[in-house]
All heavy atoms as a GROMACS GRO file, in nm:
protein
  573
    1MET      N    1  -0.310   0.374  -8.574
    1MET     CA    2  -0.203   0.458  -8.542
    1MET      C    3  -0.234   0.603  -8.551
    1MET      O    4  -0.314   0.652  -8.630
    1MET     CB    5  -0.087   0.438  -8.657
    1MET     CG    6  -0.009   0.306  -8.646
    1MET     SD    7   0.132   0.342  -8.746
    1MET     CE    8   0.168   0.170  -8.773
    2THR      N    9  -0.173   0.677  -8.449
    2THR     CA   10  -0.193   0.825  -8.442
    2THR      C   11  -0.083   0.890  -8.499
    2THR      O   12   0.029   0.836  -8.483
    2THR     CB   13  -0.221   0.862  -8.301
    2THR    OG1   14  -0.102   0.832  -8.220
    2THR    CG2   15  -0.346   0.793  -8.238
    3GLN      N   16  -0.102   1.009  -8.556
    3GLN     CA   17   0.007   1.086  -8.616
    3GLN      C   18   0.068   1.170  -8.501
    3GLN      O   19   0.004   1.224  -8.422
    3GLN     CB   20  -0.034   1.176  -8.726
    3GLN     CG   21  -0.074   1.101  -8.845
    3GLN     CD   22  -0.120   1.197  -8.954
    3GLN    OE1   23  -0.148   1.312  -8.925
    3GLN    NE2   24  -0.118   1.145  -9.077
    4GLN      N   25   0.196   1.178  -8.504
    4GLN     CA   26   0.270   1.259  -8.410
    4GLN      C   27   0.258   1.400  -8.455
    4GLN      O   28   0.279   1.429  -8.570
    4GLN     CB   29   0.421   1.207  -8.400
    4GLN     CG   30   0.456   1.064  -8.342
    4GLN     CD   31   0.412   1.075  -8.196
    4GLN    OE1   32   0.432   1.176  -8.126
    4GLN    NE2   33   0.369   0.970  -8.140
    5PRO      N   34   0.243   1.492  -8.363
    5PRO     CA   35   0.234   1.636  -8.408
    5PRO      C   36   0.376   1.676  -8.448
    5PRO      O   37   0.473   1.628  -8.395
    5PRO     CB   38   0.190   1.708  -8.280
    5PRO     CG   39   0.210   1.610  -8.177
    5PRO     CD   40   0.207   1.479  -8.218
    6THR      N   41   0.383   1.756  -8.551
    6THR     CA   42   0.512   1.805  -8.605
    6THR      C   43   0.548   1.921  -8.518
    6THR      O   44   0.471   2.005  -8.478
    6THR     CB   45   0.509   1.833  -8.753
    6THR    OG1   46   0.408   1.945  -8.755
    6THR    CG2   47   0.460   1.720  -8.834
    7LEU      N   48   0.683   1.934  -8.492
    7LEU     CA   49   0.737   2.045  -8.417
    7LEU      C   50   0.755   2.157  -8.526
    7LEU      O   51   0.783   2.154  -8.626
    7LEU     CB   52   0.874   2.010  -8.368
    7LEU     CG   53   0.888   1.902  -8.264
    7LEU    CD1   54   1.028   1.859  -8.222
    7LEU    CD2   55   0.815   1.938  -8.133
    8PRO      N   56   0.717   2.280  -8.457
    8PRO     CA   57   0.734   2.396  -8.552
    8PRO      C   58   0.874   2.431  -8.586
    8PRO      O   59   0.963   2.390  -8.499
    8PRO     CB   60   0.658   2.502  -8.463
    8PRO     CG   61   0.664   2.465  -8.327
    8PRO     CD   62   0.669   2.301  -8.325
    9ASN      N   63   0.891   2.496  -8.682
    9ASN     CA   64   1.028   2.544  -8.730
    9ASN      C   65   1.080   2.638  -8.618
    9ASN      O   66   1.013   2.736  -8.586
    9ASN     CB   67   1.015   2.612  -8.858
    9ASN     CG   68   1.139   2.670  -8.913
    9ASN    OD1   69   1.245   2.666  -8.842
    9ASN    ND2   70   1.135   2.709  -9.034
   10PRO      N   71   1.200   2.607  -8.564
   10PRO     CA   72   1.248   2.695  -8.459
   10PRO      C   73   1.274   2.840  -8.495
   10PRO      O   74   1.248   2.934  -8.427
   10PRO     CB   75   1.386   2.634  -8.418
   10PRO     CG   76   1.380   2.495  -8.469
   10PRO     CD   77   1.290   2.499  -8.586
   11GLU      N   78   1.309   2.856  -8.618
   11GLU     CA   79   1.316   2.997  -8.675
   11GLU      C   80   1.186   3.077  -8.673
   11GLU      O   81   1.170   3.192  -8.639
   11GLU     CB   82   1.380   3.002  -8.814
   11GLU     CG   83   1.406   3.135  -8.876
   11GLU     CD   84   1.462   3.123  -9.000
   11GLU    OE1   85   1.565   3.047  -9.026
   11GLU    OE2   86   1.421   3.200  -9.092
   12LYS      N   87   1.078   3.003  -8.718
   12LYS     CA   88   0.938   3.067  -8.707
   12LYS      C   89   0.901   3.100  -8.574
   12LYS      O   90   0.843   3.191  -8.541
   12LYS     CB   91   0.848   2.969  -8.781
   12LYS     CG   92   0.712   3.008  -8.798
   12LYS     CD   93   0.695   3.119  -8.904
   12LYS     CE   94   0.546   3.165  -8.918
   12LYS     NZ   95   0.543   3.289  -8.989
   13VAL      N   96   0.930   3.004  -8.474
   13VAL     CA   97   0.895   3.023  -8.340
   13VAL      C   98   0.970   3.152  -8.287
   13VAL      O   99   0.901   3.228  -8.218
   13VAL     CB  100   0.933   2.902  -8.253
   13VAL    CG1  101   0.926   2.935  -8.101
   13VAL    CG2  102   0.849   2.781  -8.284
   14GLN      N  103   1.089   3.162  -8.324
   14GLN     CA  104   1.174   3.284  -8.280
   14GLN      C  105   1.119   3.406  -8.337
   14GLN      O  106   1.107   3.512  -8.261
   14GLN     CB  107   1.321   3.255  -8.315
   14GLN     CG  108   1.410   3.369  -8.260
   14GLN     CD  109   1.400   3.387  -8.110
   14GLN    OE1  110   1.400   3.287  -8.034
   14GLN    NE2  111   1.391   3.500  -8.052
   15GLN      N  112   1.078   3.402  -8.460
   15GLN     CA  113   1.017   3.520  -8.516
   15GLN      C  114   0.884   3.570  -8.454
   15GLN      O  115   0.857   3.684  -8.419
   15GLN     CB  116   0.984   3.497  -8.665
   15GLN     CG  117   1.112   3.490  -8.758
   15GLN     CD  118   1.074   3.445  -8.895
   15GLN    OE1  119   0.967   3.412  -8.934
   15GLN    NE2  120   1.187   3.450  -8.984
   16THR      N  121   0.808   3.469  -8.417
   16THR     CA  122   0.678   3.487  -8.350
   16THR      C  123   0.700   3.547  -8.215
   16THR      O  124   0.641   3.643  -8.176
   16THR     CB  125   0.597   3.366  -8.340
   16THR    OG1  126   0.572   3.309  -8.472
   16THR    CG2  127   0.467   3.380  -8.279
   17VAL      N  128   0.797   3.493  -8.146
   17VAL     CA  129   0.836   3.545  -8.003
   17VAL      C  130   0.887   3.683  -8.019
   17VAL      O  131   0.852   3.772  -7.939
   17VAL     CB  132   0.948   3.449  -7.942
   17VAL    CG1  133   1.004   3.515  -7.819
   17VAL    CG2  134   0.885   3.318  -7.907
   18THR      N  135   0.962   3.714  -8.105
   18THR     CA  136   1.013   3.856  -8.135
   18THR      C  137   0.898   3.946  -8.164
   18THR      O  138   0.902   4.065  -8.106
   18THR     CB  139   1.116   3.854  -8.242
   18THR    OG1  140   1.222   3.764  -8.218
   18THR    CG2  141   1.169   3.995  -8.279
   19ARG      N  142   0.807   3.912  -8.248
   19ARG     CA  143   0.696   3.992  -8.273
   19ARG      C  144   0.605   4.011  -8.156
   19ARG      O  145   0.559   4.130  -8.124
   19ARG     CB  146   0.608   3.931  -8.394
   19ARG     CG  147   0.658   3.957  -8.529
   19ARG     CD  148   0.554   3.944  -8.644
   19ARG     NE  149   0.472   3.825  -8.624
   19ARG     CZ  150   0.509   3.697  -8.666
   19ARG    NH1  151   0.621   3.686  -8.746
   19ARG    NH2  152   0.431   3.593  -8.663
   20MET      N  153   0.584   3.915  -8.080
   20MET     CA  154   0.500   3.919  -7.964
   20MET      C  155   0.567   4.015  -7.862
   20MET      O  156   0.497   4.093  -7.795
   20MET     CB  157   0.481   3.786  -7.897
   20MET     CG  158   0.383   3.687  -7.986
   20MET     SD  159   0.235   3.769  -8.030
   20MET     CE  160   0.152   3.768  -7.874
   21ARG      N  161   0.701   4.004  -7.848
   21ARG     CA  162   0.770   4.104  -7.753
   21ARG      C  163   0.760   4.241  -7.790
   21ARG      O  164   0.743   4.337  -7.713
   21ARG     CB  165   0.914   4.055  -7.737
   21ARG     CG  166   0.934   3.924  -7.657
   21ARG     CD  167   1.083   3.902  -7.639
   21ARG     NE  168   1.098   3.779  -7.546
   21ARG     CZ  169   1.191   3.684  -7.571
   21ARG    NH1  170   1.274   3.696  -7.666
   21ARG    NH2  171   1.186   3.577  -7.486
   22GLU      N  172   0.764   4.267  -7.922
   22GLU     CA  173   0.748   4.403  -7.976
   22GLU      C  174   0.612   4.457  -7.953
   22GLU      O  175   0.584   4.565  -7.913
   22GLU     CB  176   0.790   4.396  -8.130
   22GLU     CG  177   0.759   4.528  -8.192
   22GLU     CD  178   0.845   4.648  -8.141
   22GLU    OE1  179   0.954   4.616  -8.073
   22GLU    OE2  180   0.809   4.764  -8.158
   23VAL      N  181   0.513   4.362  -7.970
   23VAL     CA  182   0.368   4.400  -7.950
   23VAL      C  183   0.354   4.433  -7.793
   23VAL      O  184   0.290   4.544  -7.763
   23VAL     CB  185   0.277   4.291  -7.992
   23VAL    CG1  186   0.130   4.311  -7.932
   23VAL    CG2  187   0.271   4.286  -8.141
   24CYS      N  188   0.410   4.358  -7.709
   24CYS     CA  189   0.396   4.392  -7.567
   24CYS      C  190   0.465   4.514  -7.525
   24CYS      O  191   0.419   4.588  -7.450
   24CYS     CB  192   0.466   4.266  -7.479
   24CYS     SG  193   0.372   4.119  -7.474
   25ARG      N  194   0.585   4.539  -7.594
   25ARG     CA  195   0.649   4.677  -7.574
   25ARG      C  196   0.564   4.781  -7.614
   25ARG      O  197   0.565   4.895  -7.544
   25ARG     CB  198   0.780   4.668  -7.644
   25ARG     CG  199   0.877   4.788  -7.606
   25ARG     CD  200   0.999   4.799  -7.699
   25ARG     NE  201   0.967   4.822  -7.837
   25ARG     CZ  202   0.918   4.936  -7.891
   25ARG    NH1  203   0.893   5.037  -7.811
   25ARG    NH2  204   0.888   4.947  -8.016
   26GLN      N  205   0.496   4.765  -7.727
   26GLN     CA  206   0.421   4.879  -7.773
   26GLN      C  207   0.293   4.905  -7.683
   26GLN      O  208   0.258   5.016  -7.665
   26GLN     CB  209   0.365   4.838  -7.921
   26GLN     CG  210   0.463   4.867  -8.022
   26GLN     CD  211   0.428   4.806  -8.162
   26GLN    OE1  212   0.315   4.763  -8.177
   26GLN    NE2  213   0.517   4.825  -8.263
   27PHE      N  214   0.240   4.796  -7.635
   27PHE     CA  215   0.123   4.808  -7.533
   27PHE      C  216   0.176   4.868  -7.415
   27PHE      O  217   0.103   4.969  -7.348
   27PHE     CB  218   0.063   4.669  -7.497
   27PHE     CG  219  -0.047   4.628  -7.602
   27PHE    CD1  220  -0.033   4.514  -7.669
   27PHE    CD2  221  -0.155   4.704  -7.626
   27PHE    CE1  222  -0.131   4.473  -7.754
   27PHE    CE2  223  -0.254   4.669  -7.710
   27PHE     CZ  224  -0.239   4.553  -7.775
   28ASP      N  225   0.287   4.845  -7.352
   28ASP     CA  226   0.351   4.898  -7.243
   28ASP      C  227   0.369   5.050  -7.261
   28ASP      O  228   0.332   5.140  -7.178
   28ASP     CB  229   0.491   4.841  -7.203
   28ASP     CG  230   0.473   4.703  -7.132
   28ASP    OD1  231   0.356   4.672  -7.101
   28ASP    OD2  232   0.574   4.636  -7.136
   29ASN      N  233   0.411   5.091  -7.383
   29ASN     CA  234   0.434   5.234  -7.406
   29ASN      C  235   0.290   5.303  -7.423
   29ASN      O  236   0.283   5.425  -7.377
   29ASN     CB  237   0.511   5.249  -7.548
   29ASN     CG  238   0.652   5.224  -7.535
   29ASN    OD1  239   0.714   5.220  -7.415
   29ASN    ND2  240   0.731   5.187  -7.640
   30LEU      N  241   0.200   5.235  -7.484
   30LEU     CA  242   0.061   5.293  -7.486
   30LEU      C  243   0.010   5.322  -7.358
   30LEU      O  244  -0.051   5.419  -7.328
   30LEU     CB  245  -0.026   5.216  -7.583
   30LEU     CG  246  -0.158   5.250  -7.598
   30LEU    CD1  247  -0.170   5.387  -7.663
   30LEU    CD2  248  -0.244   5.149  -7.679
   31ASN      N  249   0.028   5.215  -7.270
   31ASN     CA  250  -0.029   5.232  -7.127
   31ASN      C  251   0.031   5.341  -7.062
   31ASN      O  252  -0.035   5.414  -6.988
   31ASN     CB  253  -0.011   5.101  -7.047
   31ASN     CG  254  -0.101   4.986  -7.090
   31ASN    OD1  255  -0.209   5.019  -7.128
   31ASN    ND2  256  -0.065   4.864  -7.075
   32LEU      N  257   0.167   5.365  -7.082
   32LEU     CA  258   0.234   5.473  -7.018
   32LEU      C  259   0.179   5.608  -7.074
   32LEU      O  260   0.149   5.701  -6.983
   32LEU     CB  261   0.386   5.472  -7.051
   32LEU     CG  262   0.468   5.587  -6.991
   32LEU    CD1  263   0.461   5.585  -6.836
   32LEU    CD2  264   0.614   5.570  -7.031
   33VAL      N  265   0.159   5.618  -7.195
   33VAL     CA  266   0.094   5.739  -7.251
   33VAL      C  267  -0.045   5.764  -7.197
   33VAL      O  268  -0.080   5.879  -7.160
   33VAL     CB  269   0.096   5.736  -7.409
   33VAL    CG1  270   0.015   5.839  -7.469
   33VAL    CG2  271   0.242   5.738  -7.464
   34LEU      N  272  -0.124   5.657  -7.185
   34LEU     CA  273  -0.259   5.671  -7.137
   34LEU      C  274  -0.251   5.715  -6.987
   34LEU      O  275  -0.332   5.792  -6.945
   34LEU     CB  276  -0.335   5.548  -7.144
   34LEU     CG  277  -0.380   5.508  -7.295
   34LEU    CD1  278  -0.441   5.370  -7.309
   34LEU    CD2  279  -0.464   5.614  -7.353
   35ASP      N  280  -0.166   5.666  -6.911
   35ASP     CA  281  -0.152   5.698  -6.775
   35ASP      C  282  -0.125   5.845  -6.752
   35ASP      O  283  -0.170   5.920  -6.672
   35ASP     CB  284  -0.041   5.619  -6.698
   35ASP     CG  285  -0.088   5.477  -6.670
   35ASP    OD1  286  -0.213   5.443  -6.679
   35ASP    OD2  287  -0.003   5.386  -6.632
   36GLU      N  288  -0.028   5.893  -6.841
   36GLU     CA  289   0.006   6.037  -6.840
   36GLU      C  290  -0.108   6.114  -6.882
   36GLU      O  291  -0.133   6.226  -6.819
   36GLU     CB  292   0.131   6.066  -6.929
   36GLU     CG  293   0.253   6.000  -6.875
   36GLU     CD  294   0.363   6.018  -6.982
   36GLU    OE1  295   0.342   6.050  -7.098
   36GLU    OE2  296   0.480   5.974  -6.936
   37LEU      N  297  -0.188   6.075  -6.977
   37LEU     CA  298  -0.309   6.156  -7.023
   37LEU      C  299  -0.404   6.158  -6.924
   37LEU      O  300  -0.468   6.271  -6.892
   37LEU     CB  301  -0.367   6.088  -7.147
   37LEU     CG  302  -0.483   6.149  -7.205
   37LEU    CD1  303  -0.461   6.303  -7.253
   37LEU    CD2  304  -0.532   6.071  -7.321
   38ILE      N  305  -0.439   6.044  -6.848
   38ILE     CA  306  -0.527   6.040  -6.741
   38ILE      C  307  -0.489   6.133  -6.620
   38ILE      O  308  -0.583   6.209  -6.579
   38ILE     CB  309  -0.553   5.901  -6.682
   38ILE    CG1  310  -0.623   5.820  -6.789
   38ILE    CG2  311  -0.625   5.897  -6.551
   38ILE    CD1  312  -0.626   5.661  -6.755
   39ALA      N  313  -0.362   6.135  -6.590
   39ALA     CA  314  -0.312   6.225  -6.492
   39ALA      C  315  -0.324   6.371  -6.531
   39ALA      O  316  -0.374   6.449  -6.443
   39ALA     CB  317  -0.164   6.203  -6.461
   40GLN      N  318  -0.303   6.403  -6.657
   40GLN     CA  319  -0.327   6.544  -6.707
   40GLN      C  320  -0.478   6.571  -6.693
   40GLN      O  321  -0.514   6.689  -6.660
   40GLN     CB  322  -0.274   6.568  -6.841
   40GLN     CG  323  -0.282   6.690  -6.890
   40GLN     CD  324  -0.204   6.792  -6.817
   40GLN    OE1  325  -0.096   6.770  -6.785
   40GLN    NE2  326  -0.258   6.905  -6.788
   41VAL      N  327  -0.562   6.492  -6.743
   41VAL     CA  328  -0.702   6.521  -6.733
   41VAL      C  329  -0.752   6.541  -6.594
   41VAL      O  330  -0.834   6.629  -6.562
   41VAL     CB  331  -0.784   6.410  -6.813
   41VAL    CG1  332  -0.933   6.414  -6.793
   41VAL    CG2  333  -0.761   6.420  -6.969
   42GLU      N  334  -0.713   6.456  -6.499
   42GLU     CA  335  -0.747   6.475  -6.362
   42GLU      C  336  -0.699   6.607  -6.307
   42GLU      O  337  -0.780   6.669  -6.245
   42GLU     CB  338  -0.689   6.351  -6.280
   42GLU     CG  339  -0.765   6.224  -6.301
   42GLU     CD  340  -0.697   6.105  -6.240
   42GLU    OE1  341  -0.588   6.115  -6.194
   42GLU    OE2  342  -0.774   6.003  -6.227
   43LEU      N  343  -0.578   6.648  -6.349
   43LEU     CA  344  -0.526   6.770  -6.301
   43LEU      C  345  -0.614   6.885  -6.358
   43LEU      O  346  -0.644   6.980  -6.284
   43LEU     CB  347  -0.386   6.799  -6.336
   43LEU     CG  348  -0.319   6.912  -6.303
   43LEU    CD1  349  -0.294   6.927  -6.145
   43LEU    CD2  350  -0.169   6.926  -6.367
   44ASP      N  351  -0.653   6.888  -6.480
   44ASP     CA  352  -0.737   6.977  -6.541
   44ASP      C  353  -0.868   6.980  -6.477
   44ASP      O  354  -0.927   7.092  -6.457
   44ASP     CB  355  -0.761   6.947  -6.695
   44ASP     CG  356  -0.625   6.974  -6.771
   44ASP    OD1  357  -0.535   7.043  -6.727
   44ASP    OD2  358  -0.626   6.932  -6.888
   45ILE      N  359  -0.924   6.877  -6.446
   45ILE     CA  360  -1.053   6.876  -6.373
   45ILE      C  361  -1.043   6.928  -6.236
   45ILE      O  362  -1.125   7.011  -6.194
   45ILE     CB  363  -1.104   6.725  -6.370
   45ILE    CG1  364  -1.157   6.678  -6.504
   45ILE    CG2  365  -1.222   6.708  -6.267
   45ILE    CD1  366  -1.186   6.518  -6.499
   46ARG      N  367  -0.938   6.898  -6.164
   46ARG     CA  368  -0.915   6.954  -6.032
   46ARG      C  369  -0.902   7.106  -6.029
   46ARG      O  370  -0.944   7.178  -5.939
   46ARG     CB  371  -0.800   6.882  -5.959
   46ARG     CG  372  -0.818   6.764  -5.892
   46ARG     CD  373  -0.716   6.722  -5.796
   46ARG     NE  374  -0.588   6.711  -5.865
   46ARG     CZ  375  -0.533   6.601  -5.930
   46ARG    NH1  376  -0.611   6.496  -5.931
   46ARG    NH2  377  -0.423   6.605  -5.983
   47ASN      N  378  -0.832   7.154  -6.144
   47ASN     CA  379  -0.809   7.303  -6.151
   47ASN      C  380  -0.927   7.376  -6.214
   47ASN      O  381  -0.912   7.492  -6.239
   47ASN     CB  382  -0.680   7.327  -6.221
   47ASN     CG  383  -0.560   7.285  -6.147
   47ASN    OD1  384  -0.570   7.272  -6.020
   47ASN    ND2  385  -0.454   7.237  -6.207
   48SER      N  386  -1.021   7.307  -6.263
   48SER     CA  387  -1.136   7.367  -6.336
   48SER      C  388  -1.220   7.454  -6.246
   48SER      O  389  -1.259   7.424  -6.137
   48SER     CB  390  -1.226   7.254  -6.398
   48SER     OG  391  -1.344   7.306  -6.436
   49PRO      N  392  -1.256   7.573  -6.292
   49PRO     CA  393  -1.340   7.660  -6.214
   49PRO      C  394  -1.480   7.597  -6.194
   49PRO      O  395  -1.538   7.606  -6.086
   49PRO     CB  396  -1.350   7.791  -6.296
   49PRO     CG  397  -1.255   7.786  -6.404
   49PRO     CD  398  -1.222   7.633  -6.419
   50LEU      N  399  -1.530   7.510  -6.285
   50LEU     CA  400  -1.654   7.445  -6.258
   50LEU      C  401  -1.650   7.341  -6.151
   50LEU      O  402  -1.745   7.339  -6.074
   50LEU     CB  403  -1.690   7.374  -6.398
   50LEU     CG  404  -1.826   7.308  -6.406
   50LEU    CD1  405  -1.941   7.402  -6.373
   50LEU    CD2  406  -1.846   7.234  -6.535
   51THR      N  407  -1.540   7.276  -6.140
   51THR     CA  408  -1.518   7.174  -6.038
   51THR      C  409  -1.519   7.254  -5.898
   51THR      O  410  -1.581   7.221  -5.801
   51THR     CB  411  -1.388   7.106  -6.048
   51THR    OG1  412  -1.392   7.032  -6.171
   51THR    CG2  413  -1.370   6.996  -5.927
   52ALA      N  414  -1.442   7.372  -5.895
   52ALA     CA  415  -1.442   7.452  -5.770
   52ALA      C  416  -1.578   7.497  -5.729
   52ALA      O  417  -1.621   7.494  -5.619
   52ALA     CB  418  -1.341   7.559  -5.788
   53TYR      N  419  -1.649   7.541  -5.845
   53TYR     CA  420  -1.795   7.584  -5.809
   53TYR      C  421  -1.876   7.476  -5.758
   53TYR      O  422  -1.958   7.494  -5.660
   53TYR     CB  423  -1.860   7.635  -5.948
   53TYR     CG  424  -2.001   7.670  -5.939
   53TYR    CD1  425  -2.042   7.784  -5.872
   53TYR    CD2  426  -2.088   7.588  -5.999
   53TYR    CE1  427  -2.182   7.807  -5.866
   53TYR    CE2  428  -2.232   7.608  -5.986
   53TYR     CZ  429  -2.278   7.719  -5.927
   53TYR     OH  430  -2.407   7.751  -5.923
   54ARG      N  431  -1.867   7.364  -5.823
   54ARG     CA  432  -1.948   7.236  -5.779
   54ARG      C  433  -1.917   7.200  -5.639
   54ARG      O  434  -2.001   7.169  -5.555
   54ARG     CB  435  -1.940   7.125  -5.872
   54ARG     CG  436  -2.002   7.154  -6.010
   54ARG     CD  437  -1.988   7.031  -6.095
   54ARG     NE  438  -2.067   7.054  -6.218
   54ARG     CZ  439  -2.042   6.997  -6.337
   54ARG    NH1  440  -1.951   6.896  -6.343
   54ARG    NH2  441  -2.109   7.015  -6.450
   55LEU      N  442  -1.780   7.199  -5.605
   55LEU     CA  443  -1.736   7.159  -5.474
   55LEU      C  444  -1.789   7.268  -5.368
   55LEU      O  445  -1.823   7.226  -5.261
   55LEU     CB  446  -1.583   7.150  -5.469
   55LEU     CG  447  -1.523   7.021  -5.534
   55LEU    CD1  448  -1.374   7.035  -5.531
   55LEU    CD2  449  -1.572   6.897  -5.462
   56GLY      N  450  -1.790   7.393  -5.412
   56GLY     CA  451  -1.836   7.495  -5.321
   56GLY      C  452  -1.986   7.475  -5.295
   56GLY      O  453  -2.031   7.491  -5.183
   57LYS      N  454  -2.072   7.439  -5.399
   57LYS     CA  455  -2.207   7.418  -5.377
   57LYS      C  456  -2.225   7.288  -5.277
   57LYS      O  457  -2.315   7.291  -5.200
   57LYS     CB  458  -2.278   7.381  -5.506
   57LYS     CG  459  -2.312   7.508  -5.586
   57LYS     CD  460  -2.386   7.476  -5.702
   57LYS     CE  461  -2.531   7.455  -5.665
   57LYS     NZ  462  -2.632   7.451  -5.786
   58ILE      N  463  -2.145   7.190  -5.305
   58ILE     CA  464  -2.168   7.071  -5.224
   58ILE      C  465  -2.135   7.102  -5.073
   58ILE      O  466  -2.203   7.068  -4.987
   58ILE     CB  467  -2.068   6.958  -5.277
   58ILE    CG1  468  -2.121   6.905  -5.406
   58ILE    CG2  469  -2.063   6.850  -5.176
   58ILE    CD1  470  -2.030   6.807  -5.472
   59LYS      N  471  -2.021   7.180  -5.051
   59LYS     CA  472  -1.988   7.222  -4.918
   59LYS      C  473  -2.095   7.303  -4.856
   59LYS      O  474  -2.123   7.294  -4.738
   59LYS     CB  475  -1.850   7.297  -4.917
   59LYS     CG  476  -1.736   7.204  -4.943
   59LYS     CD  477  -1.607   7.282  -4.947
   59LYS     CE  478  -1.489   7.192  -4.976
   59LYS     NZ  479  -1.367   7.260  -4.991
   60SER      N  480  -2.146   7.397  -4.940
   60SER     CA  481  -2.263   7.484  -4.876
   60SER      C  482  -2.380   7.410  -4.836
   60SER      O  483  -2.448   7.431  -4.748
   60SER     CB  484  -2.279   7.603  -4.968
   60SER     OG  485  -2.345   7.554  -5.093
   61VAL      N  486  -2.417   7.310  -4.928
   61VAL     CA  487  -2.537   7.226  -4.901
   61VAL      C  488  -2.509   7.149  -4.778
   61VAL      O  489  -2.587   7.124  -4.700
   61VAL     CB  490  -2.567   7.132  -5.021
   61VAL    CG1  491  -2.674   7.033  -4.994
   61VAL    CG2  492  -2.617   7.232  -5.139
   62THR      N  493  -2.391   7.089  -4.776
   62THR     CA  494  -2.355   6.998  -4.653
   62THR      C  495  -2.356   7.078  -4.518
   62THR      O  496  -2.402   7.038  -4.416
   62THR     CB  497  -2.225   6.923  -4.672
   62THR    OG1  498  -2.161   6.952  -4.780
   62THR    CG2  499  -2.233   6.783  -4.658
   63ASN      N  500  -2.299   7.198  -4.534
   63ASN     CA  501  -2.289   7.285  -4.424
   63ASN      C  502  -2.440   7.324  -4.376
   63ASN      O  503  -2.464   7.322  -4.249
   63ASN     CB  504  -2.211   7.411  -4.446
   63ASN     CG  505  -2.056   7.378  -4.452
   63ASN    OD1  506  -2.016   7.270  -4.400
   63ASN    ND2  507  -1.981   7.463  -4.502
   64SER      N  508  -2.517   7.360  -4.465
   64SER     CA  509  -2.656   7.398  -4.434
   64SER      C  510  -2.730   7.284  -4.381
   64SER      O  511  -2.811   7.306  -4.284
   64SER     CB  512  -2.724   7.467  -4.547
   64SER     OG  513  -2.742   7.373  -4.653
   65SER      N  514  -2.704   7.177  -4.433
   65SER     CA  515  -2.780   7.046  -4.377
   65SER      C  516  -2.735   7.017  -4.231
   65SER      O  517  -2.816   6.980  -4.158
   65SER     CB  518  -2.747   6.921  -4.469
   65SER     OG  519  -2.798   6.944  -4.596
   66SER      N  520  -2.598   7.024  -4.206
   66SER     CA  521  -2.557   7.002  -4.077
   66SER      C  522  -2.601   7.110  -3.980
   66SER      O  523  -2.638   7.076  -3.867
   66SER     CB  524  -2.407   6.990  -4.071
   66SER     OG  525  -2.344   7.105  -4.107
   67GLN      N  526  -2.617   7.226  -4.028
   67GLN     CA  527  -2.669   7.332  -3.934
   67GLN      C  528  -2.820   7.309  -3.908
   67GLN      O  529  -2.866   7.328  -3.801
   67GLN     CB  530  -2.645   7.469  -3.993
   67GLN     CG  531  -2.509   7.523  -3.997
   67GLN     CD  532  -2.487   7.638  -4.080
   67GLN    OE1  533  -2.582   7.691  -4.131
   67GLN    NE2  534  -2.364   7.694  -4.075
   68ASP      N  535  -2.900   7.261  -4.007
   68ASP     CA  536  -3.037   7.232  -3.992
   68ASP      C  537  -3.055   7.119  -3.899
   68ASP      O  538  -3.135   7.124  -3.815
   68ASP     CB  539  -3.107   7.197  -4.134
   68ASP     CG  540  -3.113   7.316  -4.218
   68ASP    OD1  541  -3.096   7.438  -4.179
   68ASP    OD2  542  -3.130   7.290  -4.338
   69SER      N  543  -2.964   7.019  -3.900
   69SER     CA  544  -2.977   6.898  -3.815
   69SER      C  545  -2.946   6.942  -3.671
   69SER      O  546  -3.002   6.899  -3.573
   69SER     CB  547  -2.875   6.796  -3.858
   69SER     OG  548  -2.899   6.754  -3.989
   70SER      N  549  -2.850   7.033  -3.652
   70SER     CA  550  -2.810   7.070  -3.517
   70SER      C  551  -2.913   7.158  -3.451
   70SER      O  552  -2.922   7.169  -3.330
   70SER     CB  553  -2.682   7.142  -3.511
   70SER     OG  554  -2.686   7.268  -3.590
   71GLU      N  555  -3.002   7.227  -3.524
   71GLU     CA  556  -3.110   7.318  -3.473
   71GLU      C  557  -3.219   7.232  -3.423
   71GLU      O  558  -3.302   7.281  -3.339
   71GLU     CB  559  -3.164   7.407  -3.587
   71GLU     CG  560  -3.053   7.518  -3.620
   71GLU     CD  561  -3.104   7.597  -3.734
   71GLU    OE1  562  -3.211   7.579  -3.787
   71GLU    OE2  563  -3.025   7.682  -3.792
   72HIS      N  564  -3.239   7.103  -3.461
   72HIS     CA  565  -3.347   7.031  -3.424
   72HIS      C  566  -3.316   6.957  -3.293
   72HIS      O  567  -3.245   6.904  -3.229
   72HIS     CB  568  -3.390   6.921  -3.521
   72HIS     CG  569  -3.452   6.978  -3.638
   72HIS    ND1  570  -3.378   7.008  -3.760
   72HIS    CD2  571  -3.571   7.042  -3.668
   72HIS    CE1  572  -3.463   7.065  -3.842
   72HIS    NE2  573  -3.577   7.083  -3.792
   0.00000   0.00000   0.00000
């Protein structure tokens, strides 16, 4: 004979479901905060003088490379 699995206590199941929903809500809030932080960091990077300087160097290198290519 095999033993039948016992059903969990419905109250305990409800407590677990409630806790899991709360954990999911907390993760959703954390993801929102992280998304806002990422957006702020990306904005800071875009507005950084160092980024502007690097982009300027890249543009000047690409422009001089394309001019060198057109001369040949």
